[in-house]
C-alpha positions, 0 to 999 in steps of 0.5 A: 720464526719464518725463514727467508729465502732468496727467490727464485730467477726467471727461468728464462735466467736459469736457462741463461746462467745454465749454458754459461755453464755448460759453455764454459765447462767445454771451453775448460776440456777444450783447453784440458785437451790442449795442454795434454797435446802440446808437443814436446820440444823439437829436437836437434842432432848435432854430429860434430868431426870432433868433441872436446870433453872438459873433464879428460881433455880427450878429443872424441869421434863419432859423437852426436849431441841431442838438443830438445828444445833450449837444452842439451839432453844427451851426449852419446857415440853416434850409431846410437842417436838415430834421428826420428822423424821431424828431428832436425840434423846438423853435420859439422864433420870439420868443426870441434865442439866444446862447452861455452867459454867462461870470462871471468872479467869484463866491462862489458858496458865500457868502450876501449876508445872512451877511455880518458877525459871523453868518457865523461861525454858519455851518459850511462843509457849509452853505455847499457846500448854498448853492452848490448853490442858487446855482448851478443859480439861475446857470445857469438865469439863461444862466451856463454857466462861472464862476470861483470867487473864494474859498471856505472849506474848498475848499466850491466844489471840492466844489461845482464835482466834485458838478455834473461828476459829475451830482450837482447842477445848476450851470454849469462852475467854476472853482474857486480854493479859499481866497483867499491873503491876509496875516495880519489882512488881507482874506483872513484871518478878524479877527472872532474875538478873539485867544483862539481863534487863528484864521485864513484857510485862505490865510493866508500870509507870505512869499515861502516862505509864500506858496510853500507855500500856493499848492502846497497849494491846487493840491493840494487841488483849485484851478483858479486862484489868487486873491490878495488885493494890496490890503484890502478892503470887508467885513472887518475891520482892513483898509483897502481902499487899503493894499496887503497883499502885496509885489511879492516875494511877489506875484512868488513867488505869480506865478511858481509858480502859473504854472509849474504851469498856473494863472492868477492873479486879485488882488483889488486896490483901492488904487491899489497894489495894482493895480500890485504885483500887474500888474507880478508878473504877475496874469492879472487884476486883480478891483475895481480901484476906487481906480485911478488913471491910472498904474494903469491905465496899467500894466494896459493895459502889462502886459496884465493884464485887469480884472474891475470887478464893478460889482454890489458897489457898486450893492449896498452903494448899496441895501443899508447895513444888511446889507452892512456891513463888522465895521468903519467900514462908512461909511467903507469904503463911502464909497471906491467910486466911483458913478457 
């Protein structure tokens, strides 16, 4: 039996192949040397007049903060930190530094000037651009993380991803996408007449309906679930004192959200809605302006956080004409307690 062997390449081809292997080997060696010799991240030393220690509540003096690249790597007494060649030193003797702030309730993609019917003329793309502007302002104000609780068509998810990718400047965003709400409730779209057959992107009714909606918003990128447990103020046809979802529906929302690793924030003004949301297991109540003693006791019993959003009342006091809902603005604004 004969064995067939491949023919040997011509001498010229063999030499060319050897040259290519040699060049490739040399290139890899150069690349390896370049990687090995990559410079360390640039170091910046910041020396403020005062530094707030949020764990103890104390203002410390004589401190230095070392930043390598984009990370804080050390905070120590200024005398223990010596600037090395190539370091950037920033002296801020009159400044007080503190960690980045966190805002637990924002709507970066919304503009206060577009409340009411004029908001119907604003596209999702325009809202995303509003968000880019507001994200930069928020970061420049010292907020490095925000929870964005409610946006149309996942504009906040797109904004979050753009910031994460370095396309725009802004804080870290924990995004909810569209808020879950009942048909005709605070988080529905009630300003258009019946002929349009239009509803909000988070509308869902019944236990099966809300379970599906939780899974849907997570599918499209939600980090947290926002649910409207009561009516609101800047919306048409609903009452901030009235509960919207039933206790059973909210329990279903919370169960699916928690099982899938998401926390739940509940918009709730009225006392009954606050109690039901807390008993359902939500992680935070947003607003809570109309709570009674029983609602407060329920929050304490269940360990439910309250995000009071005091800015809303202040804004309505200062802008009584622009902060109007499409129906009965006077009645609604009057429900907010004033200090």
